[in-house]
DRENTORMI-275374 format. One line per 8 residues: their letters; for each residue x, y, z of C-alpha. Coordinates in Angstrom, 3 decimals, padded with zeros to 6 digits. Example, Ala and Ser with C-alpha at 12.3 -4.5 7.8 and 13.67 -1.06 7.14 Angstrom:
residues 2
AS	012.300:-004.500:007.800 ~ 013.670:-001.060:007.140
END
This chain:
residues 196
MLKNNISF	091.716:094.199:126.005 ~ 091.259:094.815:129.623 ~ 094.164:092.517:130.711 ~ 095.907:094.245:127.947 ~ 095.112:098.239:129.080 ~ 093.337:099.232:126.328 ~ 090.720:101.692:128.003 ~ 087.727:103.655:125.920
DQTIIGPL	086.935:107.122:126.145 ~ 083.846:106.195:124.211 ~ 081.899:103.332:122.489 ~ 080.045:103.385:118.919 ~ 078.258:100.343:118.298 ~ 075.879:099.093:115.000 ~ 072.520:098.855:115.199 ~ 072.009:094.993:115.511
NRHQQTFD	071.280:092.799:118.609 ~ 074.267:091.049:118.132 ~ 076.240:094.135:118.163 ~ 074.714:095.262:121.554 ~ 075.144:091.826:123.014 ~ 078.792:091.390:121.525 ~ 079.048:095.093:123.396 ~ 077.222:093.842:126.538
GINKGYGG	079.993:091.065:126.740 ~ 082.727:093.316:126.446 ~ 081.387:095.523:129.158 ~ 080.748:092.926:131.359 ~ 084.431:092.185:131.212 ~ 085.176:095.758:131.817 ~ 083.101:095.638:135.273 ~ 080.600:097.054:133.856
DLNNPLII	082.574:100.515:133.624 ~ 082.161:101.380:129.879 ~ 079.968:104.512:128.976 ~ 076.808:103.350:127.493 ~ 077.168:103.039:123.603 ~ 076.415:105.661:120.750 ~ 074.284:103.562:118.051 ~ 075.402:104.429:114.139
DEFAENQL	073.167:102.792:111.996 ~ 075.492:103.420:109.013 ~ 077.707:100.125:110.825 ~ 074.942:097.650:110.200 ~ 076.455:094.466:108.084 ~ 075.861:094.357:104.350 ~ 072.702:092.084:102.874 ~ 075.749:090.185:101.037
MEIAQHFI	074.707:086.620:103.027 ~ 070.694:087.324:102.322 ~ 071.589:087.916:098.836 ~ 073.531:084.725:098.481 ~ 070.664:082.995:099.681 ~ 068.668:084.660:097.620 ~ 070.802:084.373:094.397 ~ 072.565:080.941:094.245
PKMLNTDK	069.308:079.035:093.652 ~ 068.572:080.865:090.486 ~ 072.356:081.217:089.750 ~ 071.449:076.957:089.779 ~ 068.457:077.755:087.816 ~ 066.719:075.417:090.553 ~ 063.413:075.935:092.579 ~ 065.225:075.038:095.282
NIKEIFNA	065.625:076.482:098.636 ~ 069.128:077.459:100.026 ~ 069.042:074.663:102.886 ~ 067.641:071.720:099.792 ~ 070.625:072.582:098.161 ~ 073.045:071.819:100.530 ~ 071.070:069.009:102.099 ~ 072.216:067.665:099.188
VPFWKRKR	076.152:068.191:099.270 ~ 077.810:065.554:101.039 ~ 078.364:067.648:104.720 ~ 082.185:067.521:104.465 ~ 081.881:069.285:101.351 ~ 079.339:071.596:102.576 ~ 081.420:074.629:103.534 ~ 083.849:074.859:100.697
KFLEYFNI	080.908:074.482:097.794 ~ 078.973:077.070:100.085 ~ 081.891:079.653:099.543 ~ 082.479:078.610:095.968 ~ 078.516:079.983:095.410 ~ 079.552:082.662:097.735 ~ 081.715:083.924:096.350 ~ 080.371:084.388:092.613
IAKKWIHN	077.431:085.976:094.129 ~ 080.139:088.464:096.351 ~ 081.692:089.184:092.706 ~ 078.419:089.747:090.648 ~ 077.132:092.028:093.778 ~ 080.388:094.110:093.738 ~ 080.242:094.712:090.180 ~ 076.327:095.563:089.809
ELNLSEKG	075.599:092.240:088.348 ~ 072.638:091.430:089.847 ~ 069.080:092.834:089.663 ~ 068.531:093.852:093.440 ~ 065.363:095.378:092.947 ~ 063.313:092.705:093.349 ~ 063.686:091.846:096.582 ~ 065.387:096.035:097.551
FESYDDFR	068.991:094.725:098.877 ~ 071.347:097.141:099.416 ~ 073.658:097.565:096.296 ~ 077.813:097.482:097.144 ~ 077.739:100.918:095.966 ~ 074.916:101.979:099.211 ~ 077.068:099.683:100.926 ~ 080.429:101.323:099.870
DRVRLAKS	078.623:104.930:100.618 ~ 076.937:104.128:103.903 ~ 079.745:102.403:105.039 ~ 082.243:106.040:104.085 ~ 079.231:107.619:106.019 ~ 079.901:105.819:108.855 ~ 083.875:106.351:109.433 ~ 082.815:109.994:108.470
KVSSLMSE	080.829:110.243:111.864 ~ 083.387:107.923:113.911 ~ 086.182:110.492:112.512 ~ 083.802:113.765:113.654 ~ 083.691:112.264:116.937 ~ 087.033:111.258:117.710 ~ 089.437:113.295:119.581 ~ 093.048:113.308:119.162
NKNTMVVS	094.775:110.696:121.820 ~ 091.450:109.178:123.001 ~ 090.390:106.350:122.400 ~ 086.636:104.793:120.715 ~ 085.987:101.080:120.298 ~ 083.324:100.258:117.598 ~ 081.643:097.202:117.884 ~ 080.257:096.321:114.097
SGGAITGV	080.435:093.436:111.733 ~ 082.807:091.963:109.489 ~ 081.576:093.276:106.040 ~ 081.510:096.863:107.927 ~ 084.952:096.445:109.203 ~ 086.356:095.351:105.785 ~ 084.390:098.035:104.444 ~ 086.021:100.564:106.764
YAECHPLS	089.574:099.536:106.046 ~ 089.143:099.281:102.387 ~ 088.008:103.252:102.821 ~ 091.882:103.548:104.594 ~ 093.455:101.590:101.831 ~ 092.531:100.933:098.293 ~ 091.720:097.444:097.523 ~ 090.712:095.105:094.559
VDEIMKLN	087.910:093.205:094.539 ~ 089.792:090.079:095.153 ~ 091.352:091.572:097.361 ~ 088.732:092.940:099.835 ~ 086.863:088.922:099.069 ~ 089.849:087.557:100.824 ~ 089.747:090.251:103.624 ~ 086.573:089.643:104.317
FRIKNASI	087.210:086.019:104.717 ~ 090.079:086.702:107.097 ~ 088.060:088.615:109.989 ~ 088.072:087.202:113.211 ~ 085.035:086.869:115.505 ~ 086.055:088.690:118.170 ~ 088.738:090.539:116.834 ~ 089.645:094.702:117.272
TLFKKEND	090.597:096.845:114.429 ~ 092.093:100.201:116.006 ~ 092.196:102.993:114.192 ~ 093.972:106.839:115.232 ~ 092.866:110.355:114.519 ~ 095.826:112.526:114.406 ~ 095.566:116.219:112.967 ~ 092.180:115.608:110.999
TFTLDAFN	093.404:112.445:109.532 ~ 091.626:109.199:110.120 ~ 094.508:106.273:109.516 ~ 094.578:102.772:110.272 ~ 096.597:101.737:113.368 ~ 096.053:098.075:113.587 ~ 093.779:095.665:112.012 ~ 092.188:092.083:112.724
RSLIPRYL	093.922:091.987:116.039 ~ 092.737:088.944:118.604 ~ 093.525:089.204:122.090 ~ 091.544:085.543:122.533 ~ 094.382:082.364:122.249 ~ 094.837:080.886:118.904 ~ 092.352:077.835:119.226 ~ 089.379:080.101:120.187
ETYI	089.739:081.977:117.241 ~ 086.757:081.423:114.481 ~ 086.101:083.177:111.429 ~ 082.834:083.268:109.287
END
């Protein structure tokens, strides 16, 4: 980002260790010149991975854990099979078709409310013509994007799998309006880009 002359007046990160680690790496690239980040807890990732790991065995009507299930799948089919099951559970989560109370998982509606609050907090902290960096996770980034652009369930799911690791999404604040300026922009060579 420094090579692309992108500077930041403030930095906001989510509460996870990986958010701090990502910020630390970015800050190192900036020579340690970035301001200490403000932590906004609402930028925590959703619990969809944990939800999938809990509900896939139930969906398959087995007592096996997730590792045992996928160890039985040929290696070259594992990712595709996991994504197939993951998408089924994700749709059920989005449509509130899962009983989340047993494990106290966050509902999709609660997640969207949390992301809406995170977006509101960032918007209130942003000044016009100033750059604010937010370091978060793919689910939260997709949630903020969906707050700026109405999306169907299928569009949200497809978008979530297209979030590149180490990508940036730029928002702009003009006349108290919070808008999307650039989405999922990668600053690393294409051959190094990775997804979930």
